[in-house]
Biopython code that builds the backbone (N, CA, C, O; Angstrom):
import numpy as np
from Bio.PDB.StructureBuilder import StructureBuilder

atoms = [
    (1, "MET", "N", (0.735, -1.336, -0.049)),
    (1, "MET", "CA", (0.135, 0.051, 0.043)),
    (1, "MET", "C", (0.823, 1.198, 0.469)),
    (1, "MET", "O", (1.717, 1.402, 1.289)),
    (2, "GLU", "N", (-0.088, 2.170, -0.611)),
    (2, "GLU", "CA", (1.072, 3.386, -0.355)),
    (2, "GLU", "C", (1.055, 3.928, 0.652)),
    (2, "GLU", "O", (0.462, 3.531, 1.655)),
    (3, "SER", "N", (2.215, 5.714, 0.470)),
    (3, "SER", "CA", (2.735, 6.033, 1.759)),
    (3, "SER", "C", (1.701, 7.058, 1.568)),
    (3, "SER", "O", (1.050, 7.295, 0.550)),
    (4, "VAL", "N", (1.646, 7.815, 3.102)),
    (4, "VAL", "CA", (1.613, 9.057, 3.908)),
    (4, "VAL", "C", (2.162, 9.367, 4.864)),
    (4, "VAL", "O", (2.572, 8.897, 5.925)),
    (5, "ILE", "N", (2.072, 10.991, 3.876)),
    (5, "ILE", "CA", (3.419, 11.174, 4.792)),
    (5, "ILE", "C", (5.135, 10.833, 5.115)),
    (5, "ILE", "O", (5.811, 11.186, 6.081)),
    (6, "GLY", "N", (5.514, 10.033, 3.936)),
    (6, "GLY", "CA", (6.082, 9.187, 3.948)),
    (6, "GLY", "C", (6.568, 7.968, 4.764)),
    (6, "GLY", "O", (7.540, 7.221, 4.645)),
    (7, "GLN", "N", (5.343, 8.051, 5.802)),
    (7, "GLN", "CA", (5.389, 6.605, 6.725)),
    (7, "GLN", "C", (4.758, 5.886, 5.762)),
    (7, "GLN", "O", (4.202, 6.563, 4.898)),
    (8, "LYS", "N", (4.642, 3.960, 5.605)),
    (8, "LYS", "CA", (4.441, 3.147, 4.569)),
    (8, "LYS", "C", (2.416, 3.370, 6.032)),
    (8, "LYS", "O", (2.214, 3.966, 7.090)),
    (9, "VAL", "N", (1.662, 2.609, 5.236)),
    (9, "VAL", "CA", (0.748, 2.745, 5.596)),
    (9, "VAL", "C", (-0.213, 1.568, 6.072)),
    (9, "VAL", "O", (-0.703, 0.942, 5.132)),
    (10, "PRO", "N", (-0.561, 1.164, 7.279)),
    (10, "PRO", "CA", (-0.386, -0.506, 7.686)),
    (10, "PRO", "C", (-1.754, -1.030, 7.173)),
    (10, "PRO", "O", (-2.661, -0.229, 6.945)),
    (11, "ASP", "N", (-1.901, -2.252, 7.006)),
    (11, "ASP", "CA", (-3.084, -2.291, 6.708)),
    (11, "ASP", "C", (-4.519, -2.048, 6.969)),
    (11, "ASP", "O", (-5.083, -2.116, 8.061)),
    (12, "LEU", "N", (-5.077, -1.729, 5.726)),
    (12, "LEU", "CA", (-6.499, -1.318, 6.043)),
    (12, "LEU", "C", (-7.206, -1.396, 5.566)),
    (12, "LEU", "O", (-7.929, -0.405, 5.457)),
    (13, "ARG", "N", (-7.665, -2.978, 4.714)),
    (13, "ARG", "CA", (-7.683, -4.047, 4.444)),
    (13, "ARG", "C", (-9.959, -4.157, 5.633)),
    (13, "ARG", "O", (-11.078, -4.097, 5.125)),
    (14, "PRO", "N", (-9.638, -4.284, 6.828)),
    (14, "PRO", "CA", (-10.876, -4.112, 7.179)),
    (14, "PRO", "C", (-11.991, -2.855, 6.545)),
    (14, "PRO", "O", (-13.222, -2.885, 6.559)),
    (15, "PHE", "N", (-11.099, -1.806, 6.017)),
    (15, "PHE", "CA", (-12.359, -0.621, 5.872)),
    (15, "PHE", "C", (-12.187, -0.514, 4.589)),
    (15, "PHE", "O", (-12.014, 0.649, 4.224)),
    (16, "THR", "N", (-12.176, -1.021, 4.062)),
    (16, "THR", "CA", (-12.323, -0.933, 2.555)),
    (16, "THR", "C", (-14.354, -0.841, 2.285)),
    (16, "THR", "O", (-14.878, -0.234, 1.351)),
    (17, "LYS", "N", (-14.982, -1.476, 3.186)),
    (17, "LYS", "CA", (-16.232, -1.430, 3.167)),
    (17, "LYS", "C", (-16.912, -0.642, 2.795)),
    (17, "LYS", "O", (-18.098, -0.719, 2.476)),
    (18, "TYR", "N", (-15.822, 0.694, 2.801)),
    (18, "TYR", "CA", (-16.229, 1.914, 2.559)),
    (18, "TYR", "C", (-16.436, 2.164, 1.094)),
    (18, "TYR", "O", (-17.500, 2.735, 0.851)),
    (19, "ILE", "N", (-15.794, 1.921, 0.209)),
    (19, "ILE", "CA", (-15.468, 2.383, -0.929)),
    (19, "ILE", "C", (-16.127, 0.731, -1.042)),
    (19, "ILE", "O", (-15.679, -0.416, -1.020)),
    (20, "TRP", "N", (-16.863, 1.104, -1.114)),
    (20, "TRP", "CA", (-18.078, -0.209, -2.107)),
    (20, "TRP", "C", (-18.193, -0.487, -3.085)),
    (20, "TRP", "O", (-18.573, -1.543, -3.591)),
    (21, "TRP", "N", (-17.703, 0.946, -3.719)),
    (21, "TRP", "CA", (-18.313, 0.704, -5.848)),
    (21, "TRP", "C", (-17.029, -0.445, -6.040)),
    (21, "TRP", "O", (-17.175, -1.374, -6.834)),
    (22, "LYS", "N", (-15.720, -0.286, -5.209)),
    (22, "LYS", "CA", (-14.370, -0.893, -5.304)),
    (22, "LYS", "C", (-14.322, -2.464, -5.089)),
    (22, "LYS", "O", (-14.918, -3.155, -4.262)),
    (23, "SER", "N", (-13.614, -2.742, -5.882)),
    (23, "SER", "CA", (-13.172, -4.549, -4.862)),
    (23, "SER", "C", (-11.871, -4.304, -3.651)),
    (23, "SER", "O", (-10.883, -3.572, -3.604)),
    (24, "ALA", "N", (-12.457, -5.312, -2.766)),
    (24, "ALA", "CA", (-11.133, -4.690, -1.637)),
    (24, "ALA", "C", (-9.975, -3.858, -2.195)),
    (24, "ALA", "O", (-9.751, -2.707, -1.820)),
    (25, "ASP", "N", (-8.831, -4.887, -3.650)),
    (25, "ASP", "CA", (-7.702, -4.673, -3.897)),
    (25, "ASP", "C", (-7.397, -3.176, -4.318)),
    (25, "ASP", "O", (-6.590, -2.325, -3.945)),
    (26, "GLU", "N", (-8.370, -3.237, -5.230)),
    (26, "GLU", "CA", (-8.452, -1.213, -5.413)),
    (26, "GLU", "C", (-8.578, -0.518, -4.809)),
    (26, "GLU", "O", (-8.028, 0.568, -4.993)),
    (27, "ALA", "N", (-9.740, -0.869, -3.260)),
    (27, "ALA", "CA", (-10.009, 0.624, -2.763)),
    (27, "ALA", "C", (-8.007, 0.360, -1.795)),
    (27, "ALA", "O", (-7.191, 1.279, -1.865)),
    (28, "MET", "N", (-7.865, -0.193, -1.486)),
    (28, "MET", "CA", (-6.497, -0.381, -0.614)),
    (28, "MET", "C", (-5.178, 0.273, -1.443)),
    (28, "MET", "O", (-4.100, 0.556, -0.921)),
    (29, "GLU", "N", (-5.592, 0.471, -3.099)),
    (29, "GLU", "CA", (-4.798, 1.503, -4.134)),
    (29, "GLU", "C", (-4.063, 2.466, -3.343)),
    (29, "GLU", "O", (-2.854, 2.617, -3.169)),
    (30, "SER", "N", (-5.459, 3.317, -2.740)),
    (30, "SER", "CA", (-6.006, 4.205, -2.782)),
    (30, "SER", "C", (-5.988, 5.091, -1.008)),
    (30, "SER", "O", (-6.763, 5.854, -0.431)),
    (31, "SER", "N", (-4.686, 4.469, -0.676)),
    (31, "SER", "CA", (-5.266, 4.698, 1.583)),
    (31, "SER", "C", (-5.262, 6.083, 1.464)),
    (31, "SER", "O", (-5.734, 6.295, 2.581)),
    (32, "HIS", "N", (-5.078, 7.393, 0.914)),
    (32, "HIS", "CA", (-5.889, 8.834, 0.530)),
    (32, "HIS", "C", (-7.065, 9.176, 0.630)),
    (32, "HIS", "O", (-7.572, 10.224, 1.027)),
    (33, "GLN", "N", (-7.533, 8.151, 0.213)),
    (33, "GLN", "CA", (-9.232, 8.522, -0.432)),
    (33, "GLN", "C", (-9.232, 6.960, 0.869)),
    (33, "GLN", "O", (-9.610, 7.608, 1.845)),
    (34, "LEU", "N", (-9.151, 6.247, 1.139)),
    (34, "LEU", "CA", (-9.933, 5.320, 1.708)),
    (34, "LEU", "C", (-9.634, 5.883, 3.034)),
    (34, "LEU", "O", (-10.538, 5.551, 3.801)),
    (35, "ILE", "N", (-8.817, 6.537, 3.573)),
    (35, "ILE", "CA", (-9.231, 7.224, 5.153)),
    (35, "ILE", "C", (-9.848, 8.329, 4.883)),
    (35, "ILE", "O", (-10.642, 8.723, 5.737)),
    (36, "ALA", "N", (-9.691, 9.042, 3.789)),
    (36, "ALA", "CA", (-10.991, 10.273, 3.769)),
    (36, "ALA", "C", (-11.820, 9.514, 4.320)),
    (36, "ALA", "O", (-11.977, 9.510, 5.541)),
    (37, "GLN", "N", (-12.666, 8.542, 3.280)),
    (37, "GLN", "CA", (-13.968, 7.900, 3.578)),
    (37, "GLN", "C", (-14.302, 7.812, 4.605)),
    (37, "GLN", "O", (-15.052, 8.618, 5.157)),
    (38, "VAL", "N", (-13.802, 6.762, 5.136)),
    (38, "VAL", "CA", (-13.841, 6.464, 6.648)),
    (38, "VAL", "C", (-13.672, 7.496, 7.859)),
    (38, "VAL", "O", (-14.309, 7.496, 8.912)),
    (39, "MET", "N", (-12.811, 8.244, 7.518)),
    (39, "MET", "CA", (-13.120, 10.281, 8.145)),
    (39, "MET", "C", (-14.481, 10.244, 8.404)),
    (39, "MET", "O", (-15.000, 9.951, 9.481)),
    (40, "SER", "N", (-15.155, 10.616, 7.159)),
    (40, "SER", "CA", (-16.299, 11.063, 6.509)),
    (40, "SER", "C", (-17.011, 10.152, 6.955)),
    (40, "SER", "O", (-17.646, 10.686, 7.865)),
    (41, "LEU", "N", (-17.408, 8.741, 6.859)),
    (41, "LEU", "CA", (-18.560, 8.041, 6.908)),
    (41, "LEU", "C", (-18.752, 7.137, 7.675)),
    (41, "LEU", "O", (-19.673, 6.320, 7.671)),
    (42, "GLY", "N", (-17.240, 7.315, 8.900)),
    (42, "GLY", "CA", (-17.143, 5.486, 9.144)),
    (42, "GLY", "C", (-17.916, 5.956, 11.129)),
    (42, "GLY", "O", (-17.898, 6.901, 11.917)),
    (43, "THR", "N", (-18.563, 4.327, 11.022)),
    (43, "THR", "CA", (-18.410, 4.494, 12.198)),
    (43, "THR", "C", (-17.676, 5.230, 13.727)),
    (43, "THR", "O", (-16.447, 5.306, 13.715)),
    (44, "PHE", "N", (-18.191, 5.594, 14.610)),
    (44, "PHE", "CA", (-17.501, 6.042, 16.142)),
    (44, "PHE", "C", (-16.439, 4.728, 16.134)),
    (44, "PHE", "O", (-15.244, 5.021, 16.125)),
    (45, "GLU", "N", (-16.770, 3.431, 16.135)),
    (45, "GLU", "CA", (-15.760, 2.982, 16.562)),
    (45, "GLU", "C", (-14.822, 2.768, 14.830)),
    (45, "GLU", "O", (-13.633, 3.084, 14.822)),
    (46, "ASP", "N", (-15.125, 2.520, 14.209)),
    (46, "ASP", "CA", (-14.028, 2.244, 13.400)),
    (46, "ASP", "C", (-13.459, 3.502, 12.837)),
    (46, "ASP", "O", (-12.693, 3.352, 11.885)),
    (47, "VAL", "N", (-13.748, 4.989, 13.344)),
    (47, "VAL", "CA", (-12.931, 5.691, 13.555)),
    (47, "VAL", "C", (-11.766, 5.503, 14.796)),
    (47, "VAL", "O", (-10.554, 5.412, 14.599)),
    (48, "GLN", "N", (-12.160, 5.483, 15.562)),
    (48, "GLN", "CA", (-11.442, 5.041, 16.886)),
    (48, "GLN", "C", (-10.266, 4.082, 16.365)),
    (48, "GLN", "O", (-9.072, 4.225, 16.632)),
    (49, "VAL", "N", (-10.924, 2.916, 15.445)),
    (49, "VAL", "CA", (-9.332, 2.799, 15.733)),
    (49, "VAL", "C", (-8.356, 2.927, 14.435)),
    (49, "VAL", "O", (-7.156, 2.746, 14.227)),
    (50, "LEU", "N", (-9.607, 3.374, 13.585)),
    (50, "LEU", "CA", (-8.212, 4.146, 12.548)),
    (50, "LEU", "C", (-7.643, 5.371, 12.307)),
    (50, "LEU", "O", (-7.240, 5.840, 11.243)),
    (51, "SER", "N", (-7.659, 5.955, 13.695)),
    (51, "SER", "CA", (-7.064, 6.845, 14.582)),
    (51, "SER", "C", (-6.072, 6.178, 15.847)),
    (51, "SER", "O", (-4.916, 6.576, 15.994)),
    (52, "SER", "N", (-6.686, 5.100, 16.746)),
    (52, "SER", "CA", (-5.142, 4.802, 16.428)),
    (52, "SER", "C", (-4.567, 3.982, 15.827)),
    (52, "SER", "O", (-3.409, 3.888, 16.232)),
    (53, "VAL", "N", (-4.814, 3.276, 14.988)),
    (53, "VAL", "CA", (-3.987, 3.171, 14.497)),
    (53, "VAL", "C", (-2.868, 3.726, 13.341)),
    (53, "VAL", "O", (-1.725, 3.270, 13.344)),
    (54, "LEU", "N", (-3.195, 4.510, 12.584)),
    (54, "LEU", "CA", (-2.654, 5.843, 12.087)),
    (54, "LEU", "C", (-2.245, 7.091, 12.795)),
    (54, "LEU", "O", (-1.540, 7.955, 12.272)),
    (55, "GLY", "N", (-2.433, 7.113, 13.277)),
    (55, "GLY", "CA", (-2.432, 8.155, 14.358)),
    (55, "GLY", "C", (-3.356, 9.931, 13.964)),
    (55, "GLY", "O", (-3.874, 10.125, 12.864)),
    (56, "LYS", "N", (-3.369, 10.799, 14.884)),
    (56, "LYS", "CA", (-4.137, 11.425, 14.234)),
    (56, "LYS", "C", (-3.247, 12.916, 13.132)),
    (56, "LYS", "O", (-3.885, 13.791, 12.546)),
    (57, "GLU", "N", (-1.583, 12.779, 13.141)),
    (57, "GLU", "CA", (-0.894, 13.316, 12.482)),
    (57, "GLU", "C", (-1.070, 12.790, 10.917)),
    (57, "GLU", "O", (-0.881, 13.624, 10.031)),
    (58, "VAL", "N", (-1.391, 11.562, 10.584)),
    (58, "VAL", "CA", (-1.802, 11.137, 9.471)),
    (58, "VAL", "C", (-3.512, 11.267, 8.812)),
    (58, "VAL", "O", (-3.892, 11.192, 7.643)),
    (59, "LEU", "N", (-4.232, 11.469, 9.976)),
    (59, "LEU", "CA", (-5.533, 11.868, 9.538)),
    (59, "LEU", "C", (-5.872, 13.608, 9.426)),
    (59, "LEU", "O", (-6.574, 14.206, 8.611)),
    (60, "ALA", "N", (-5.020, 14.158, 10.662)),
    (60, "ALA", "CA", (-4.891, 15.724, 9.920)),
    (60, "ALA", "C", (-4.090, 16.027, 8.391)),
    (60, "ALA", "O", (-4.584, 17.135, 8.182)),
    (61, "PHE", "N", (-3.432, 15.846, 7.517)),
    (61, "PHE", "CA", (-2.146, 15.799, 6.644)),
    (61, "PHE", "C", (-3.631, 15.177, 5.806)),
    (61, "PHE", "O", (-3.805, 15.934, 4.852)),
    (62, "THR", "N", (-4.724, 14.103, 5.822)),
    (62, "THR", "CA", (-5.867, 13.713, 5.072)),
    (62, "THR", "C", (-6.861, 14.103, 4.583)),
    (62, "THR", "O", (-7.591, 13.879, 3.618)),
    (63, "LEU", "N", (-6.703, 15.272, 6.122)),
    (63, "LEU", "CA", (-7.628, 16.929, 6.146)),
    (63, "LEU", "C", (-7.387, 17.947, 5.137)),
    (63, "LEU", "O", (-8.073, 18.639, 4.385)),
    (64, "ARG", "N", (-5.943, 17.751, 5.444)),
    (64, "ARG", "CA", (-5.608, 18.882, 4.573)),
    (64, "ARG", "C", (-5.346, 18.912, 3.355)),
    (64, "ARG", "O", (-5.015, 19.968, 2.815)),
    (65, "ASN", "N", (-5.416, 18.073, 2.871)),
    (65, "ASN", "CA", (-5.030, 17.583, 1.466)),
    (65, "ASN", "C", (-6.252, 16.920, 0.971)),
    (65, "ASN", "O", (-5.943, 16.212, 0.012)),
    (66, "ALA", "N", (-7.684, 16.851, 1.268)),
    (66, "ALA", "CA", (-8.983, 16.664, 0.944)),
    (66, "ALA", "C", (-8.909, 17.064, -0.668)),
    (66, "ALA", "O", (-7.934, 17.592, -1.203)),
    (67, "GLU", "N", (-9.717, 16.827, -1.095)),
    (67, "GLU", "CA", (-10.598, 16.481, -2.626)),
    (67, "GLU", "C", (-11.845, 16.819, -2.287)),
    (67, "GLU", "O", (-12.204, 16.559, -1.138)),
    (68, "ALA", "N", (-12.799, 17.488, -3.233)),
    (68, "ALA", "CA", (-13.563, 18.553, -3.145)),
    (68, "ALA", "C", (-14.376, 16.830, -3.351)),
    (68, "ALA", "O", (-13.728, 16.141, -4.139)),
    (69, "GLY", "N", (-15.424, 16.235, -2.866)),
    (69, "GLY", "CA", (-16.303, 15.974, -2.236)),
    (69, "GLY", "C", (-16.303, 14.654, -1.683)),
    (69, "GLY", "O", (-17.054, 13.704, -1.902)),
    (70, "GLU", "N", (-14.971, 14.820, -0.659)),
    (70, "GLU", "CA", (-14.569, 13.361, 0.011)),
    (70, "GLU", "C", (-15.398, 13.851, 1.115)),
    (70, "GLU", "O", (-16.344, 13.093, 1.328)),
    (71, "PHE", "N", (-15.356, 14.799, 1.832)),
    (71, "PHE", "CA", (-16.010, 15.041, 3.241)),
    (71, "PHE", "C", (-17.518, 15.399, 3.060)),
    (71, "PHE", "O", (-18.072, 15.309, 1.964)),
    (72, "ARG", "N", (-17.988, 15.705, 3.910)),
    (72, "ARG", "CA", (-19.432, 16.008, 4.224)),
    (72, "ARG", "C", (-19.402, 16.637, 5.014)),
    (72, "ARG", "O", (-18.411, 16.303, 5.663)),
    (73, "PRO", "N", (-20.127, 17.859, 5.722)),
    (73, "PRO", "CA", (-20.154, 19.239, 6.110)),
    (73, "PRO", "C", (-20.146, 18.934, 7.324)),
    (73, "PRO", "O", (-19.642, 19.806, 8.033)),
    (74, "CYS", "N", (-20.615, 17.765, 8.003)),
    (74, "CYS", "CA", (-20.478, 17.366, 9.364)),
    (74, "CYS", "C", (-19.300, 16.861, 9.788)),
    (74, "CYS", "O", (-18.969, 16.943, 10.971)),
    (75, "SER", "N", (-18.547, 16.287, 8.868)),
    (75, "SER", "CA", (-17.669, 15.052, 9.642)),
    (75, "SER", "C", (-16.389, 16.120, 9.010)),
    (75, "SER", "O", (-15.194, 15.870, 9.170)),
    (76, "TRP", "N", (-16.990, 17.521, 8.162)),
    (76, "TRP", "CA", (-15.676, 17.762, 7.713)),
    (76, "TRP", "C", (-15.652, 19.551, 9.005)),
    (76, "TRP", "O", (-14.927, 20.535, 8.863)),
    (77, "ALA", "N", (-16.508, 19.353, 9.885)),
    (77, "ALA", "CA", (-16.766, 20.469, 10.637)),
    (77, "ALA", "C", (-16.174, 19.279, 12.543)),
    (77, "ALA", "O", (-15.449, 19.436, 13.526)),
    (78, "TYR", "N", (-16.896, 18.479, 12.101)),
    (78, "TYR", "CA", (-16.482, 17.391, 13.318)),
    (78, "TYR", "C", (-14.510, 17.415, 13.217)),
    (78, "TYR", "O", (-14.005, 17.764, 14.284)),
    (79, "TRP", "N", (-13.567, 17.113, 12.165)),
    (79, "TRP", "CA", (-12.333, 16.813, 12.077)),
    (79, "TRP", "C", (-11.542, 17.978, 12.418)),
    (79, "TRP", "O", (-10.584, 17.910, 13.187)),
    (80, "HIS", "N", (-12.084, 19.480, 11.633)),
    (80, "HIS", "CA", (-11.679, 20.311, 11.970)),
    (80, "HIS", "C", (-11.692, 21.033, 13.655)),
    (80, "HIS", "O", (-11.204, 22.046, 14.156)),
    (81, "TRP", "N", (-12.527, 19.894, 14.148)),
    (81, "TRP", "CA", (-12.757, 20.854, 15.642)),
    (81, "TRP", "C", (-12.055, 19.304, 16.813)),
    (81, "TRP", "O", (-11.856, 19.187, 18.022)),
    (82, "VAL", "N", (-11.894, 18.425, 15.658)),
    (82, "VAL", "CA", (-10.440, 17.665, 16.898)),
    (82, "VAL", "C", (-9.667, 17.684, 16.541)),
    (82, "VAL", "O", (-8.716, 17.586, 17.316)),
    (83, "LEU", "N", (-9.365, 17.836, 14.963)),
    (83, "LEU", "CA", (-7.298, 17.845, 14.650)),
    (83, "LEU", "C", (-6.986, 19.452, 15.222)),
    (83, "LEU", "O", (-6.067, 19.967, 15.860)),
    (84, "ASN", "N", (-7.917, 19.803, 14.792)),
    (84, "ASN", "CA", (-7.544, 21.866, 14.832)),
    (84, "ASN", "C", (-7.743, 22.201, 16.054)),
    (84, "ASN", "O", (-6.918, 23.009, 16.482)),
    (85, "GLY", "N", (-8.752, 21.785, 16.959)),
    (85, "GLY", "CA", (-9.334, 22.592, 18.061)),
    (85, "GLY", "C", (-9.791, 23.692, 17.755)),
    (85, "GLY", "O", (-9.491, 24.599, 18.530)),
    (86, "LEU", "N", (-10.518, 23.995, 16.758)),
    (86, "LEU", "CA", (-11.051, 24.739, 16.186)),
    (86, "LEU", "C", (-12.612, 25.586, 16.792)),
    (86, "LEU", "O", (-13.572, 25.334, 16.063)),
    (87, "HIS", "N", (-12.880, 26.364, 17.799)),
    (87, "HIS", "CA", (-13.546, 26.007, 18.960)),
    (87, "HIS", "C", (-14.184, 28.454, 18.865)),
    (87, "HIS", "O", (-13.877, 29.389, 19.604)),
    (88, "GLY", "N", (-14.653, 28.414, 18.192)),
    (88, "GLY", "CA", (-15.201, 29.572, 17.159)),
    (88, "GLY", "C", (-14.823, 30.335, 16.500)),
    (88, "GLY", "O", (-15.451, 31.239, 15.949)),
    (89, "GLU", "N", (-13.283, 29.986, 16.436)),
    (89, "GLU", "CA", (-13.012, 29.833, 14.702)),
    (89, "GLU", "C", (-13.603, 29.518, 13.731)),
    (89, "GLU", "O", (-14.276, 28.494, 13.609)),
    (90, "THR", "N", (-13.416, 30.405, 12.875)),
    (90, "THR", "CA", (-13.647, 30.324, 11.557)),
    (90, "THR", "C", (-13.366, 28.674, 10.825)),
    (90, "THR", "O", (-12.269, 28.166, 11.056)),
    (91, "LEU", "N", (-14.350, 27.909, 9.985)),
    (91, "LEU", "CA", (-13.880, 26.910, 9.609)),
    (91, "LEU", "C", (-13.239, 26.613, 8.270)),
    (91, "LEU", "O", (-13.923, 27.417, 7.637)),
    (92, "PRO", "N", (-12.411, 26.049, 7.305)),
    (92, "PRO", "CA", (-11.837, 26.576, 6.503)),
    (92, "PRO", "C", (-13.527, 26.070, 5.819)),
    (92, "PRO", "O", (-14.493, 25.650, 6.456)),
    (93, "PRO", "N", (-13.384, 26.330, 4.168)),
    (93, "PRO", "CA", (-14.274, 25.772, 3.570)),
    (93, "PRO", "C", (-14.319, 25.018, 2.873)),
    (93, "PRO", "O", (-13.605, 24.997, 1.870)),
    (94, "LEU", "N", (-15.471, 23.835, 3.267)),
    (94, "LEU", "CA", (-14.853, 22.462, 2.139)),
    (94, "LEU", "C", (-14.430, 22.610, 0.590)),
    (94, "LEU", "O", (-15.215, 23.186, -0.164)),
    (95, "PRO", "N", (-12.954, 21.999, -0.009)),
    (95, "PRO", "CA", (-12.860, 22.201, -1.050)),
    (95, "PRO", "C", (-13.958, 21.575, -1.863)),
    (95, "PRO", "O", (-14.516, 20.534, -1.518)),
    (96, "ARG", "N", (-14.372, 22.526, -3.416)),
    (96, "ARG", "CA", (-14.702, 22.428, -4.275)),
    (96, "ARG", "C", (-13.766, 22.456, -5.396)),
    (96, "ARG", "O", (-12.612, 22.845, -5.579)),
    (97, "ARG", "N", (-14.901, 21.773, -6.234)),
    (97, "ARG", "CA", (-14.514, 21.248, -7.928)),
    (97, "ARG", "C", (-15.043, 23.266, -8.045)),
    (97, "ARG", "O", (-15.889, 23.885, -7.399)),
    (98, "SER", "N", (-13.785, 23.875, -9.495)),
    (98, "SER", "CA", (-13.776, 24.670, -10.203)),
    (98, "SER", "C", (-14.122, 24.292, -11.090)),
    (98, "SER", "O", (-13.826, 23.122, -11.333)),
    (99, "PHE", "N", (-15.245, 25.332, -12.447)),
    (99, "PHE", "CA", (-14.636, 24.819, -13.808)),
    (99, "PHE", "C", (-13.975, 26.452, -14.530)),
    (99, "PHE", "O", (-14.428, 27.537, -14.168)),
    (100, "ALA", "N", (-12.923, 26.316, -15.515)),
    (100, "ALA", "CA", (-12.759, 27.326, -16.052)),
    (100, "ALA", "C", (-13.698, 27.867, -16.731)),
    (100, "ALA", "O", (-13.508, 28.944, -17.298)),
]
sb = StructureBuilder()
sb.init_structure("model")
sb.init_model(0)
sb.init_chain("A")
sb.init_seg("    ")
for serial, (resi, resn, name, xyz) in enumerate(atoms, 1):
    if name == "N":
        sb.init_residue(resn, " ", resi, " ")
    sb.init_atom(name, np.array(xyz, "f"), 0.0, 1.0, " ", f" {name:<3s}", serial, name[0])
structure = sb.get_structure()
């Protein structure tokens, strides 16, 4: 599996159910997409396991490098609060696609 922030990502196969439109092997090819999908749609338990396996640094990296459509507004706000301690500060806008 590819690396995130220069470190090898552990086996995330249990989380491939969050990329249901791809086979498990295909989902494993993109750790960023898989991590973002769990952060956005995962159960509380799965998010806790992901956080303990990867650490907050990888989750913060995934959030900083999010692409349009990877996070829902509620999960975007939640992760900025959890990882960045936003308490009353302005929330960064969700990534958006733009057309020239």
